[in-house]
PDB file of all heavy atoms in Angstrom:
ATOM      1  N   MET A   1      26.057 -12.745   0.078  1.00  0.00           N
ATOM      2  CA  MET A   1      27.291 -11.986   0.179  1.00  0.00           C
ATOM      3  C   MET A   1      27.051 -10.793   1.088  1.00  0.00           C
ATOM      4  O   MET A   1      26.075 -10.074   0.942  1.00  0.00           O
ATOM      5  CB  MET A   1      27.729 -11.530  -1.218  1.00  0.00           C
ATOM      6  CG  MET A   1      28.864 -10.539  -1.149  1.00  0.00           C
ATOM      7  SD  MET A   1      29.529  -9.803  -2.653  1.00  0.00           S
ATOM      8  CE  MET A   1      28.346  -9.968  -3.900  1.00  0.00           C
ATOM      9  N   ASP A   2      27.965 -10.590   2.036  1.00  0.00           N
ATOM     10  CA  ASP A   2      27.901  -9.407   2.912  1.00  0.00           C
ATOM     11  C   ASP A   2      28.566  -8.236   2.229  1.00  0.00           C
ATOM     12  O   ASP A   2      29.571  -8.389   1.541  1.00  0.00           O
ATOM     13  CB  ASP A   2      28.610  -9.673   4.231  1.00  0.00           C
ATOM     14  CG  ASP A   2      27.883 -10.671   5.096  1.00  0.00           C
ATOM     15  OD1 ASP A   2      26.652 -10.812   4.904  1.00  0.00           O
ATOM     16  OD2 ASP A   2      28.512 -11.280   5.954  1.00  0.00           O
ATOM     17  N   LEU A   3      28.027  -7.062   2.441  1.00  0.00           N
ATOM     18  CA  LEU A   3      28.579  -5.838   1.889  1.00  0.00           C
ATOM     19  C   LEU A   3      29.082  -4.987   3.028  1.00  0.00           C
ATOM     20  O   LEU A   3      28.409  -4.833   4.042  1.00  0.00           O
ATOM     21  CB  LEU A   3      27.494  -5.085   1.100  1.00  0.00           C
ATOM     22  CG  LEU A   3      27.935  -3.795   0.428  1.00  0.00           C
ATOM     23  CD1 LEU A   3      28.967  -4.094  -0.667  1.00  0.00           C
ATOM     24  CD2 LEU A   3      26.743  -3.124  -0.172  1.00  0.00           C
ATOM     25  N   GLU A   4      30.283  -4.463   2.876  1.00  0.00           N
ATOM     26  CA  GLU A   4      30.862  -3.639   3.931  1.00  0.00           C
ATOM     27  C   GLU A   4      31.422  -2.359   3.328  1.00  0.00           C
ATOM     28  O   GLU A   4      32.106  -2.384   2.321  1.00  0.00           O
ATOM     29  CB  GLU A   4      31.987  -4.425   4.620  1.00  0.00           C
ATOM     30  CG  GLU A   4      32.606  -3.689   5.761  1.00  0.00           C
ATOM     31  CD  GLU A   4      33.649  -4.540   6.453  1.00  0.00           C
ATOM     32  OE1 GLU A   4      33.299  -5.637   6.904  1.00  0.00           O
ATOM     33  OE2 GLU A   4      34.789  -4.081   6.528  1.00  0.00           O
ATOM     34  N   LEU A   5      31.152  -1.234   3.973  1.00  0.00           N
ATOM     35  CA  LEU A   5      31.645   0.055   3.546  1.00  0.00           C
ATOM     36  C   LEU A   5      32.867   0.381   4.395  1.00  0.00           C
ATOM     37  O   LEU A   5      32.790   0.331   5.628  1.00  0.00           O
ATOM     38  CB  LEU A   5      30.570   1.118   3.749  1.00  0.00           C
ATOM     39  CG  LEU A   5      30.904   2.527   3.320  1.00  0.00           C
ATOM     40  CD1 LEU A   5      31.057   2.612   1.800  1.00  0.00           C
ATOM     41  CD2 LEU A   5      29.806   3.471   3.775  1.00  0.00           C
ATOM     42  N   ASN A   6      34.005   0.689   3.752  1.00  0.00           N
ATOM     43  CA  ASN A   6      35.197   0.990   4.546  1.00  0.00           C
ATOM     44  C   ASN A   6      35.559   2.465   4.541  1.00  0.00           C
ATOM     45  O   ASN A   6      36.385   2.899   5.335  1.00  0.00           O
ATOM     46  CB  ASN A   6      36.392   0.139   4.130  1.00  0.00           C
ATOM     47  CG  ASN A   6      36.902   0.466   2.765  1.00  0.00           C
ATOM     48  OD1 ASN A   6      36.365   1.285   2.053  1.00  0.00           O
ATOM     49  ND2 ASN A   6      37.958  -0.213   2.380  1.00  0.00           N
ATOM     50  N   HIS A   7      34.982   3.229   3.624  1.00  0.00           N
ATOM     51  CA  HIS A   7      35.184   4.682   3.652  1.00  0.00           C
ATOM     52  C   HIS A   7      34.076   5.356   2.871  1.00  0.00           C
ATOM     53  O   HIS A   7      33.441   4.737   2.042  1.00  0.00           O
ATOM     54  CB  HIS A   7      36.562   5.068   3.097  1.00  0.00           C
ATOM     55  CG  HIS A   7      36.694   4.888   1.620  1.00  0.00           C
ATOM     56  ND1 HIS A   7      36.955   3.650   1.063  1.00  0.00           N
ATOM     57  CD2 HIS A   7      36.598   5.755   0.594  1.00  0.00           C
ATOM     58  CE1 HIS A   7      37.015   3.799  -0.260  1.00  0.00           C
ATOM     59  NE2 HIS A   7      36.798   5.057  -0.575  1.00  0.00           N
ATOM     60  N   ALA A   8      33.882   6.631   3.196  1.00  0.00           N
ATOM     61  CA  ALA A   8      32.915   7.451   2.449  1.00  0.00           C
ATOM     62  C   ALA A   8      33.592   8.788   2.200  1.00  0.00           C
ATOM     63  O   ALA A   8      34.235   9.349   3.082  1.00  0.00           O
ATOM     64  CB  ALA A   8      31.648   7.657   3.241  1.00  0.00           C
ATOM     65  N   ILE A   9      33.479   9.293   0.985  1.00  0.00           N
ATOM     66  CA  ILE A   9      34.036  10.590   0.625  1.00  0.00           C
ATOM     67  C   ILE A   9      32.944  11.635   0.757  1.00  0.00           C
ATOM     68  O   ILE A   9      31.870  11.482   0.181  1.00  0.00           O
ATOM     69  CB  ILE A   9      34.632  10.582  -0.782  1.00  0.00           C
ATOM     70  CG1 ILE A   9      35.799   9.583  -0.839  1.00  0.00           C
ATOM     71  CG2 ILE A   9      35.086  11.956  -1.195  1.00  0.00           C
ATOM     72  CD1 ILE A   9      36.381   9.379  -2.230  1.00  0.00           C
ATOM     73  N   VAL A  10      33.202  12.673   1.550  1.00  0.00           N
ATOM     74  CA  VAL A  10      32.226  13.708   1.828  1.00  0.00           C
ATOM     75  C   VAL A  10      32.719  15.020   1.208  1.00  0.00           C
ATOM     76  O   VAL A  10      33.770  15.530   1.586  1.00  0.00           O
ATOM     77  CB  VAL A  10      32.024  13.883   3.346  1.00  0.00           C
ATOM     78  CG1 VAL A  10      30.962  14.925   3.637  1.00  0.00           C
ATOM     79  CG2 VAL A  10      31.680  12.545   4.018  1.00  0.00           C
ATOM     80  N   HIS A  11      31.971  15.546   0.255  1.00  0.00           N
ATOM     81  CA  HIS A  11      32.344  16.808  -0.407  1.00  0.00           C
ATOM     82  C   HIS A  11      32.091  17.961   0.550  1.00  0.00           C
ATOM     83  O   HIS A  11      31.067  18.047   1.218  1.00  0.00           O
ATOM     84  CB  HIS A  11      31.518  16.991  -1.684  1.00  0.00           C
ATOM     85  CG  HIS A  11      31.820  18.267  -2.382  1.00  0.00           C
ATOM     86  ND1 HIS A  11      32.953  18.435  -3.121  1.00  0.00           N
ATOM     87  CD2 HIS A  11      31.153  19.433  -2.413  1.00  0.00           C
ATOM     88  CE1 HIS A  11      32.959  19.683  -3.609  1.00  0.00           C
ATOM     89  NE2 HIS A  11      31.875  20.310  -3.192  1.00  0.00           N
ATOM     90  N   CYS A  12      33.055  18.888   0.634  1.00  0.00           N
ATOM     91  CA  CYS A  12      32.916  20.071   1.491  1.00  0.00           C
ATOM     92  C   CYS A  12      33.855  21.168   0.981  1.00  0.00           C
ATOM     93  O   CYS A  12      34.733  20.900   0.157  1.00  0.00           O
ATOM     94  CB  CYS A  12      33.214  19.731   2.941  1.00  0.00           C
ATOM     95  SG  CYS A  12      34.847  19.079   3.196  1.00  0.00           S
ATOM     96  N   THR A  13      33.669  22.365   1.471  1.00  0.00           N
ATOM     97  CA  THR A  13      34.539  23.469   1.039  1.00  0.00           C
ATOM     98  C   THR A  13      35.748  23.662   1.941  1.00  0.00           C
ATOM     99  O   THR A  13      36.768  24.186   1.506  1.00  0.00           O
ATOM    100  CB  THR A  13      33.747  24.809   0.977  1.00  0.00           C
ATOM    101  OG1 THR A  13      33.149  25.029   2.254  1.00  0.00           O
ATOM    102  CG2 THR A  13      32.682  24.736  -0.104  1.00  0.00           C
ATOM    103  N   ASP A  14      35.661  23.230   3.192  1.00  0.00           N
ATOM    104  CA  ASP A  14      36.795  23.323   4.123  1.00  0.00           C
ATOM    105  C   ASP A  14      36.955  21.963   4.796  1.00  0.00           C
ATOM    106  O   ASP A  14      36.325  21.667   5.806  1.00  0.00           O
ATOM    107  CB  ASP A  14      36.548  24.421   5.161  1.00  0.00           C
ATOM    108  CG  ASP A  14      37.729  24.669   6.088  1.00  0.00           C
ATOM    109  OD1 ASP A  14      38.605  23.768   6.211  1.00  0.00           O
ATOM    110  OD2 ASP A  14      37.775  25.739   6.696  1.00  0.00           O
ATOM    111  N   LYS A  15      37.819  21.109   4.215  1.00  0.00           N
ATOM    112  CA  LYS A  15      37.936  19.732   4.687  1.00  0.00           C
ATOM    113  C   LYS A  15      38.394  19.623   6.138  1.00  0.00           C
ATOM    114  O   LYS A  15      37.905  18.797   6.898  1.00  0.00           O
ATOM    115  CB  LYS A  15      38.828  18.912   3.764  1.00  0.00           C
ATOM    116  CG  LYS A  15      40.278  19.364   3.734  1.00  0.00           C
ATOM    117  CD  LYS A  15      41.074  18.563   2.729  1.00  0.00           C
ATOM    118  CE  LYS A  15      42.500  19.054   2.670  1.00  0.00           C
ATOM    119  NZ  LYS A  15      43.224  18.414   1.606  1.00  0.00           N
ATOM    120  N   ALA A  16      39.324  20.454   6.553  1.00  0.00           N
ATOM    121  CA  ALA A  16      39.829  20.385   7.926  1.00  0.00           C
ATOM    122  C   ALA A  16      38.750  20.769   8.929  1.00  0.00           C
ATOM    123  O   ALA A  16      38.570  20.105   9.950  1.00  0.00           O
ATOM    124  CB  ALA A  16      41.056  21.256   8.089  1.00  0.00           C
ATOM    125  N   ALA A  17      38.016  21.831   8.651  1.00  0.00           N
ATOM    126  CA  ALA A  17      36.942  22.271   9.552  1.00  0.00           C
ATOM    127  C   ALA A  17      35.829  21.220   9.611  1.00  0.00           C
ATOM    128  O   ALA A  17      35.310  20.925  10.692  1.00  0.00           O
ATOM    129  CB  ALA A  17      36.392  23.614   9.098  1.00  0.00           C
ATOM    130  N   ALA A  18      35.462  20.665   8.468  1.00  0.00           N
ATOM    131  CA  ALA A  18      34.406  19.650   8.444  1.00  0.00           C
ATOM    132  C   ALA A  18      34.837  18.402   9.226  1.00  0.00           C
ATOM    133  O   ALA A  18      34.057  17.847   9.991  1.00  0.00           O
ATOM    134  CB  ALA A  18      34.056  19.287   7.007  1.00  0.00           C
ATOM    135  N   ALA A  19      36.079  17.995   9.036  1.00  0.00           N
ATOM    136  CA  ALA A  19      36.583  16.814   9.738  1.00  0.00           C
ATOM    137  C   ALA A  19      36.644  17.055  11.249  1.00  0.00           C
ATOM    138  O   ALA A  19      36.269  16.189  12.031  1.00  0.00           O
ATOM    139  CB  ALA A  19      37.970  16.444   9.204  1.00  0.00           C
ATOM    140  N   ARG A  20      37.088  18.226  11.653  1.00  0.00           N
ATOM    141  CA  ARG A  20      37.116  18.552  13.097  1.00  0.00           C
ATOM    142  C   ARG A  20      35.705  18.553  13.678  1.00  0.00           C
ATOM    143  O   ARG A  20      35.468  18.016  14.762  1.00  0.00           O
ATOM    144  CB  ARG A  20      37.783  19.907  13.330  1.00  0.00           C
ATOM    145  CG  ARG A  20      39.296  19.866  13.255  1.00  0.00           C
ATOM    146  CD  ARG A  20      39.923  21.147  13.786  1.00  0.00           C
ATOM    147  NE  ARG A  20      39.471  22.345  13.067  1.00  0.00           N
ATOM    148  CZ  ARG A  20      40.050  22.830  11.976  1.00  0.00           C
ATOM    149  NH1 ARG A  20      41.128  22.244  11.475  1.00  0.00           N
ATOM    150  NH2 ARG A  20      39.583  23.911  11.399  1.00  0.00           N
ATOM    151  N   PHE A  21      34.763  19.134  12.948  1.00  0.00           N
ATOM    152  CA  PHE A  21      33.374  19.187  13.421  1.00  0.00           C
ATOM    153  C   PHE A  21      32.808  17.774  13.604  1.00  0.00           C
ATOM    154  O   PHE A  21      32.268  17.454  14.652  1.00  0.00           O
ATOM    155  CB  PHE A  21      32.509  19.978  12.427  1.00  0.00           C
ATOM    156  CG  PHE A  21      31.046  19.901  12.730  1.00  0.00           C
ATOM    157  CD1 PHE A  21      30.495  20.667  13.752  1.00  0.00           C
ATOM    158  CD2 PHE A  21      30.212  19.070  12.018  1.00  0.00           C
ATOM    159  CE1 PHE A  21      29.136  20.593  14.049  1.00  0.00           C
ATOM    160  CE2 PHE A  21      28.859  18.981  12.297  1.00  0.00           C
ATOM    161  CZ  PHE A  21      28.320  19.751  13.315  1.00  0.00           C
ATOM    162  N   PHE A  22      32.923  16.927  12.578  1.00  0.00           N
ATOM    163  CA  PHE A  22      32.357  15.589  12.677  1.00  0.00           C
ATOM    164  C   PHE A  22      33.057  14.731  13.717  1.00  0.00           C
ATOM    165  O   PHE A  22      32.423  13.947  14.400  1.00  0.00           O
ATOM    166  CB  PHE A  22      32.344  14.889  11.312  1.00  0.00           C
ATOM    167  CG  PHE A  22      31.137  15.251  10.498  1.00  0.00           C
ATOM    168  CD1 PHE A  22      31.213  16.259   9.556  1.00  0.00           C
ATOM    169  CD2 PHE A  22      29.928  14.593  10.680  1.00  0.00           C
ATOM    170  CE1 PHE A  22      30.096  16.622   8.816  1.00  0.00           C
ATOM    171  CE2 PHE A  22      28.817  14.951   9.949  1.00  0.00           C
ATOM    172  CZ  PHE A  22      28.896  15.959   9.011  1.00  0.00           C
ATOM    173  N   SER A  23      34.365  14.879  13.866  1.00  0.00           N
ATOM    174  CA  SER A  23      35.051  14.103  14.892  1.00  0.00           C
ATOM    175  C   SER A  23      34.585  14.517  16.286  1.00  0.00           C
ATOM    176  O   SER A  23      34.458  13.685  17.180  1.00  0.00           O
ATOM    177  CB  SER A  23      36.564  14.214  14.766  1.00  0.00           C
ATOM    178  OG  SER A  23      37.034  15.518  15.032  1.00  0.00           O
ATOM    179  N   ALA A  24      34.271  15.802  16.476  1.00  0.00           N
ATOM    180  CA  ALA A  24      33.727  16.261  17.759  1.00  0.00           C
ATOM    181  C   ALA A  24      32.316  15.754  17.970  1.00  0.00           C
ATOM    182  O   ALA A  24      31.948  15.318  19.067  1.00  0.00           O
ATOM    183  CB  ALA A  24      33.767  17.786  17.828  1.00  0.00           C
ATOM    184  N   VAL A  25      31.477  15.785  16.927  1.00  0.00           N
ATOM    185  CA  VAL A  25      30.082  15.355  17.048  1.00  0.00           C
ATOM    186  C   VAL A  25      29.982  13.868  17.396  1.00  0.00           C
ATOM    187  O   VAL A  25      29.173  13.498  18.250  1.00  0.00           O
ATOM    188  CB  VAL A  25      29.314  15.649  15.715  1.00  0.00           C
ATOM    189  CG1 VAL A  25      27.975  14.933  15.701  1.00  0.00           C
ATOM    190  CG2 VAL A  25      29.114  17.130  15.539  1.00  0.00           C
ATOM    191  N   ILE A  26      30.804  13.045  16.770  1.00  0.00           N
ATOM    192  CA  ILE A  26      30.712  11.605  17.018  1.00  0.00           C
ATOM    193  C   ILE A  26      31.747  11.139  18.029  1.00  0.00           C
ATOM    194  O   ILE A  26      31.895   9.937  18.248  1.00  0.00           O
ATOM    195  CB  ILE A  26      30.797  10.799  15.718  1.00  0.00           C
ATOM    196  CG1 ILE A  26      32.173  10.976  15.052  1.00  0.00           C
ATOM    197  CG2 ILE A  26      29.688  11.133  14.769  1.00  0.00           C
ATOM    198  CD1 ILE A  26      32.398  10.076  13.846  1.00  0.00           C
ATOM    199  N   ASP A  27      32.475  12.072  18.646  1.00  0.00           N
ATOM    200  CA  ASP A  27      33.471  11.769  19.653  1.00  0.00           C
ATOM    201  C   ASP A  27      34.522  10.775  19.131  1.00  0.00           C
ATOM    202  O   ASP A  27      34.842   9.786  19.782  1.00  0.00           O
ATOM    203  CB  ASP A  27      32.819  11.252  20.933  1.00  0.00           C
ATOM    204  CG  ASP A  27      33.768  11.304  22.117  1.00  0.00           C
ATOM    205  OD1 ASP A  27      34.672  12.145  22.123  1.00  0.00           O
ATOM    206  OD2 ASP A  27      33.588  10.475  23.040  1.00  0.00           O
ATOM    207  N   ALA A  28      35.020  11.047  17.931  1.00  0.00           N
ATOM    208  CA  ALA A  28      36.023  10.199  17.299  1.00  0.00           C
ATOM    209  C   ALA A  28      37.412  10.788  17.515  1.00  0.00           C
ATOM    210  O   ALA A  28      37.567  11.911  18.006  1.00  0.00           O
ATOM    211  CB  ALA A  28      35.734  10.099  15.799  1.00  0.00           C
ATOM    212  N   ALA A  29      38.412  10.027  17.149  1.00  0.00           N
ATOM    213  CA  ALA A  29      39.778  10.520  17.213  1.00  0.00           C
ATOM    214  C   ALA A  29      39.935  11.740  16.320  1.00  0.00           C
ATOM    215  O   ALA A  29      39.185  11.893  15.337  1.00  0.00           O
ATOM    216  CB  ALA A  29      40.734   9.423  16.762  1.00  0.00           C
ATOM    217  N   PRO A  30      40.878  12.624  16.613  1.00  0.00           N
ATOM    218  CA  PRO A  30      41.088  13.808  15.765  1.00  0.00           C
ATOM    219  C   PRO A  30      41.364  13.401  14.322  1.00  0.00           C
ATOM    220  O   PRO A  30      41.878  12.315  14.056  1.00  0.00           O
ATOM    221  CB  PRO A  30      42.300  14.484  16.382  1.00  0.00           C
ATOM    222  CG  PRO A  30      42.374  13.969  17.761  1.00  0.00           C
ATOM    223  CD  PRO A  30      41.801  12.586  17.733  1.00  0.00           C
ATOM    224  N   MET A  31      41.028  14.296  13.420  1.00  0.00           N
ATOM    225  CA  MET A  31      41.239  14.025  11.998  1.00  0.00           C
ATOM    226  C   MET A  31      42.729  13.896  11.698  1.00  0.00           C
ATOM    227  O   MET A  31      43.575  14.404  12.415  1.00  0.00           O
ATOM    228  CB  MET A  31      40.607  15.120  11.135  1.00  0.00           C
ATOM    229  CG  MET A  31      41.262  16.464  11.200  1.00  0.00           C
ATOM    230  SD  MET A  31      42.244  16.784   9.733  1.00  0.00           S
ATOM    231  CE  MET A  31      42.919  18.380  10.129  1.00  0.00           C
ATOM    232  N   ARG A  32      43.028  13.191  10.607  1.00  0.00           N
ATOM    233  CA  ARG A  32      44.406  13.086  10.138  1.00  0.00           C
ATOM    234  C   ARG A  32      44.406  13.330   8.632  1.00  0.00           C
ATOM    235  O   ARG A  32      43.416  13.050   7.952  1.00  0.00           O
ATOM    236  CB  ARG A  32      45.006  11.724  10.467  1.00  0.00           C
ATOM    237  CG  ARG A  32      44.322  10.575   9.772  1.00  0.00           C
ATOM    238  CD  ARG A  32      44.963   9.233  10.119  1.00  0.00           C
ATOM    239  NE  ARG A  32      44.206   8.139   9.578  1.00  0.00           N
ATOM    240  CZ  ARG A  32      44.201   7.749   8.302  1.00  0.00           C
ATOM    241  NH1 ARG A  32      44.938   8.384   7.412  1.00  0.00           N
ATOM    242  NH2 ARG A  32      43.458   6.749   7.899  1.00  0.00           N
ATOM    243  N   LEU A  33      45.479  13.892   8.137  1.00  0.00           N
ATOM    244  CA  LEU A  33      45.580  14.116   6.695  1.00  0.00           C
ATOM    245  C   LEU A  33      46.001  12.810   6.045  1.00  0.00           C
ATOM    246  O   LEU A  33      46.904  12.108   6.518  1.00  0.00           O
ATOM    247  CB  LEU A  33      46.586  15.212   6.404  1.00  0.00           C
ATOM    248  CG  LEU A  33      46.178  16.590   6.931  1.00  0.00           C
ATOM    249  CD1 LEU A  33      47.252  17.612   6.592  1.00  0.00           C
ATOM    250  CD2 LEU A  33      44.847  17.026   6.347  1.00  0.00           C
ATOM    251  N   SER A  34      45.328  12.485   4.941  1.00  0.00           N
ATOM    252  CA  SER A  34      45.592  11.263   4.195  1.00  0.00           C
ATOM    253  C   SER A  34      45.520  11.602   2.722  1.00  0.00           C
ATOM    254  O   SER A  34      44.444  11.632   2.139  1.00  0.00           O
ATOM    255  CB  SER A  34      44.570  10.197   4.565  1.00  0.00           C
ATOM    256  OG  SER A  34      44.773   9.021   3.824  1.00  0.00           O
ATOM    257  N   GLY A  35      46.687  11.892   2.114  1.00  0.00           N
ATOM    258  CA  GLY A  35      46.691  12.347   0.726  1.00  0.00           C
ATOM    259  C   GLY A  35      45.937  13.648   0.625  1.00  0.00           C
ATOM    260  O   GLY A  35      46.149  14.551   1.435  1.00  0.00           O
ATOM    261  N   PRO A  36      45.016  13.759  -0.313  1.00  0.00           N
ATOM    262  CA  PRO A  36      44.261  15.004  -0.478  1.00  0.00           C
ATOM    263  C   PRO A  36      43.074  15.119   0.491  1.00  0.00           C
ATOM    264  O   PRO A  36      42.303  16.075   0.414  1.00  0.00           O
ATOM    265  CB  PRO A  36      43.760  14.924  -1.918  1.00  0.00           C
ATOM    266  CG  PRO A  36      43.596  13.460  -2.160  1.00  0.00           C
ATOM    267  CD  PRO A  36      44.738  12.808  -1.386  1.00  0.00           C
ATOM    268  N   PHE A  37      42.925  14.171   1.399  1.00  0.00           N
ATOM    269  CA  PHE A  37      41.764  14.107   2.281  1.00  0.00           C
ATOM    270  C   PHE A  37      42.119  14.399   3.732  1.00  0.00           C
ATOM    271  O   PHE A  37      43.245  14.178   4.168  1.00  0.00           O
ATOM    272  CB  PHE A  37      41.105  12.727   2.223  1.00  0.00           C
ATOM    273  CG  PHE A  37      40.636  12.353   0.852  1.00  0.00           C
ATOM    274  CD1 PHE A  37      41.333  11.452   0.081  1.00  0.00           C
ATOM    275  CD2 PHE A  37      39.486  12.903   0.334  1.00  0.00           C
ATOM    276  CE1 PHE A  37      40.908  11.105  -1.181  1.00  0.00           C
ATOM    277  CE2 PHE A  37      39.036  12.563  -0.938  1.00  0.00           C
ATOM    278  CZ  PHE A  37      39.758  11.672  -1.698  1.00  0.00           C
ATOM    279  N   ALA A  38      41.125  14.867   4.477  1.00  0.00           N
ATOM    280  CA  ALA A  38      41.190  14.916   5.931  1.00  0.00           C
ATOM    281  C   ALA A  38      40.277  13.778   6.383  1.00  0.00           C
ATOM    282  O   ALA A  38      39.082  13.795   6.113  1.00  0.00           O
ATOM    283  CB  ALA A  38      40.678  16.251   6.451  1.00  0.00           C
ATOM    284  N   ALA A  39      40.861  12.780   7.042  1.00  0.00           N
ATOM    285  CA  ALA A  39      40.126  11.573   7.377  1.00  0.00           C
ATOM    286  C   ALA A  39      39.765  11.528   8.852  1.00  0.00           C
ATOM    287  O   ALA A  39      40.548  11.903   9.698  1.00  0.00           O
ATOM    288  CB  ALA A  39      40.967  10.338   7.018  1.00  0.00           C
ATOM    289  N   VAL A  40      38.543  11.034   9.121  1.00  0.00           N
ATOM    290  CA  VAL A  40      38.064  10.828  10.485  1.00  0.00           C
ATOM    291  C   VAL A  40      37.701   9.350  10.607  1.00  0.00           C
ATOM    292  O   VAL A  40      36.866   8.843   9.852  1.00  0.00           O
ATOM    293  CB  VAL A  40      36.829  11.690  10.790  1.00  0.00           C
ATOM    294  CG1 VAL A  40      36.265  11.353  12.168  1.00  0.00           C
ATOM    295  CG2 VAL A  40      37.171  13.168  10.715  1.00  0.00           C
ATOM    296  N   ARG A  41      38.353   8.655  11.529  1.00  0.00           N
ATOM    297  CA  ARG A  41      38.045   7.243  11.741  1.00  0.00           C
ATOM    298  C   ARG A  41      36.812   7.124  12.628  1.00  0.00           C
ATOM    299  O   ARG A  41      36.809   7.570  13.772  1.00  0.00           O
ATOM    300  CB  ARG A  41      39.218   6.518  12.406  1.00  0.00           C
ATOM    301  CG  ARG A  41      38.886   5.064  12.662  1.00  0.00           C
ATOM    302  CD  ARG A  41      40.075   4.154  12.704  1.00  0.00           C
ATOM    303  NE  ARG A  41      40.872   4.094  11.511  1.00  0.00           N
ATOM    304  CZ  ARG A  41      40.569   3.387  10.426  1.00  0.00           C
ATOM    305  NH1 ARG A  41      39.447   2.725  10.362  1.00  0.00           N
ATOM    306  NH2 ARG A  41      41.377   3.373   9.400  1.00  0.00           N
ATOM    307  N   VAL A  42      35.747   6.552  12.062  1.00  0.00           N
ATOM    308  CA  VAL A  42      34.492   6.384  12.769  1.00  0.00           C
ATOM    309  C   VAL A  42      34.568   5.162  13.689  1.00  0.00           C
ATOM    310  O   VAL A  42      34.155   5.208  14.835  1.00  0.00           O
ATOM    311  CB  VAL A  42      33.304   6.244  11.786  1.00  0.00           C
ATOM    312  CG1 VAL A  42      32.009   5.949  12.496  1.00  0.00           C
ATOM    313  CG2 VAL A  42      33.206   7.494  10.916  1.00  0.00           C
ATOM    314  N   ASN A  43      35.094   4.069  13.155  1.00  0.00           N
ATOM    315  CA  ASN A  43      35.305   2.847  13.937  1.00  0.00           C
ATOM    316  C   ASN A  43      36.422   2.038  13.256  1.00  0.00           C
ATOM    317  O   ASN A  43      37.103   2.563  12.368  1.00  0.00           O
ATOM    318  CB  ASN A  43      34.006   2.023  14.070  1.00  0.00           C
ATOM    319  CG  ASN A  43      33.398   1.650  12.751  1.00  0.00           C
ATOM    320  OD1 ASN A  43      34.107   1.364  11.773  1.00  0.00           O
ATOM    321  ND2 ASN A  43      32.078   1.631  12.679  1.00  0.00           N
ATOM    322  N   ASP A  44      36.597   0.773  13.639  1.00  0.00           N
ATOM    323  CA  ASP A  44      37.689  -0.028  13.085  1.00  0.00           C
ATOM    324  C   ASP A  44      37.571  -0.248  11.585  1.00  0.00           C
ATOM    325  O   ASP A  44      38.550  -0.546  10.926  1.00  0.00           O
ATOM    326  CB  ASP A  44      37.754  -1.384  13.784  1.00  0.00           C
ATOM    327  CG  ASP A  44      38.227  -1.280  15.212  1.00  0.00           C
ATOM    328  OD1 ASP A  44      38.815  -0.234  15.555  1.00  0.00           O
ATOM    329  OD2 ASP A  44      38.008  -2.230  15.979  1.00  0.00           O
ATOM    330  N   ARG A  45      36.365  -0.092  11.044  1.00  0.00           N
ATOM    331  CA  ARG A  45      36.151  -0.423   9.635  1.00  0.00           C
ATOM    332  C   ARG A  45      35.708   0.724   8.763  1.00  0.00           C
ATOM    333  O   ARG A  45      35.521   0.538   7.580  1.00  0.00           O
ATOM    334  CB  ARG A  45      35.107  -1.540   9.546  1.00  0.00           C
ATOM    335  CG  ARG A  45      35.562  -2.796  10.228  1.00  0.00           C
ATOM    336  CD  ARG A  45      34.516  -3.861  10.089  1.00  0.00           C
ATOM    337  NE  ARG A  45      34.978  -5.099  10.716  1.00  0.00           N
ATOM    338  CZ  ARG A  45      34.374  -6.226  10.585  1.00  0.00           C
ATOM    339  NH1 ARG A  45      33.300  -6.321   9.851  1.00  0.00           N
ATOM    340  NH2 ARG A  45      34.843  -7.295  11.176  1.00  0.00           N
ATOM    341  N   LEU A  46      35.499   1.912   9.319  1.00  0.00           N
ATOM    342  CA  LEU A  46      34.948   3.007   8.528  1.00  0.00           C
ATOM    343  C   LEU A  46      35.657   4.319   8.781  1.00  0.00           C
ATOM    344  O   LEU A  46      35.882   4.686   9.928  1.00  0.00           O
ATOM    345  CB  LEU A  46      33.452   3.171   8.831  1.00  0.00           C
ATOM    346  CG  LEU A  46      32.748   4.351   8.128  1.00  0.00           C
ATOM    347  CD1 LEU A  46      32.743   4.166   6.620  1.00  0.00           C
ATOM    348  CD2 LEU A  46      31.325   4.486   8.652  1.00  0.00           C
ATOM    349  N   THR A  47      36.022   5.010   7.713  1.00  0.00           N
ATOM    350  CA  THR A  47      36.533   6.375   7.827  1.00  0.00           C
ATOM    351  C   THR A  47      35.675   7.294   6.946  1.00  0.00           C
ATOM    352  O   THR A  47      35.139   6.875   5.922  1.00  0.00           O
ATOM    353  CB  THR A  47      37.998   6.520   7.351  1.00  0.00           C
ATOM    354  OG1 THR A  47      38.105   6.120   5.997  1.00  0.00           O
ATOM    355  CG2 THR A  47      38.948   5.721   8.200  1.00  0.00           C
ATOM    356  N   LEU A  48      35.540   8.541   7.386  1.00  0.00           N
ATOM    357  CA  LEU A  48      34.930   9.576   6.572  1.00  0.00           C
ATOM    358  C   LEU A  48      36.073  10.413   6.013  1.00  0.00           C
ATOM    359  O   LEU A  48      36.911  10.914   6.783  1.00  0.00           O
ATOM    360  CB  LEU A  48      34.009  10.461   7.415  1.00  0.00           C
ATOM    361  CG  LEU A  48      32.789   9.802   8.021  1.00  0.00           C
ATOM    362  CD1 LEU A  48      32.030  10.801   8.899  1.00  0.00           C
ATOM    363  CD2 LEU A  48      31.883   9.265   6.930  1.00  0.00           C
ATOM    364  N   ASP A  49      36.160  10.528   4.716  1.00  0.00           N
ATOM    365  CA  ASP A  49      37.231  11.276   4.049  1.00  0.00           C
ATOM    366  C   ASP A  49      36.655  12.564   3.484  1.00  0.00           C
ATOM    367  O   ASP A  49      35.795  12.540   2.604  1.00  0.00           O
ATOM    368  CB  ASP A  49      37.853  10.450   2.929  1.00  0.00           C
ATOM    369  CG  ASP A  49      38.486   9.163   3.459  1.00  0.00           C
ATOM    370  OD1 ASP A  49      38.864   9.131   4.643  1.00  0.00           O
ATOM    371  OD2 ASP A  49      38.612   8.209   2.676  1.00  0.00           O
ATOM    372  N   PHE A  50      37.126  13.698   4.005  1.00  0.00           N
ATOM    373  CA  PHE A  50      36.656  15.001   3.567  1.00  0.00           C
ATOM    374  C   PHE A  50      37.639  15.600   2.598  1.00  0.00           C
ATOM    375  O   PHE A  50      38.814  15.428   2.705  1.00  0.00           O
ATOM    376  CB  PHE A  50      36.495  15.932   4.779  1.00  0.00           C
ATOM    377  CG  PHE A  50      35.463  15.459   5.755  1.00  0.00           C
ATOM    378  CD1 PHE A  50      35.794  14.608   6.797  1.00  0.00           C
ATOM    379  CD2 PHE A  50      34.149  15.871   5.650  1.00  0.00           C
ATOM    380  CE1 PHE A  50      34.848  14.152   7.687  1.00  0.00           C
ATOM    381  CE2 PHE A  50      33.189  15.436   6.532  1.00  0.00           C
ATOM    382  CZ  PHE A  50      33.541  14.566   7.569  1.00  0.00           C
TER     383      PHE A  50
END
């Protein structure tokens, strides 16, 4: 069986700042708000949710 990760929740004190930082570091699309999270799409299958 293959295992695939589609999101990871990253604990932080300032979700918007953390999401902006990581999107700049990995050259990803700008963060978007998704419910209580600031999400950064890493690729077609993975998002980091701050």
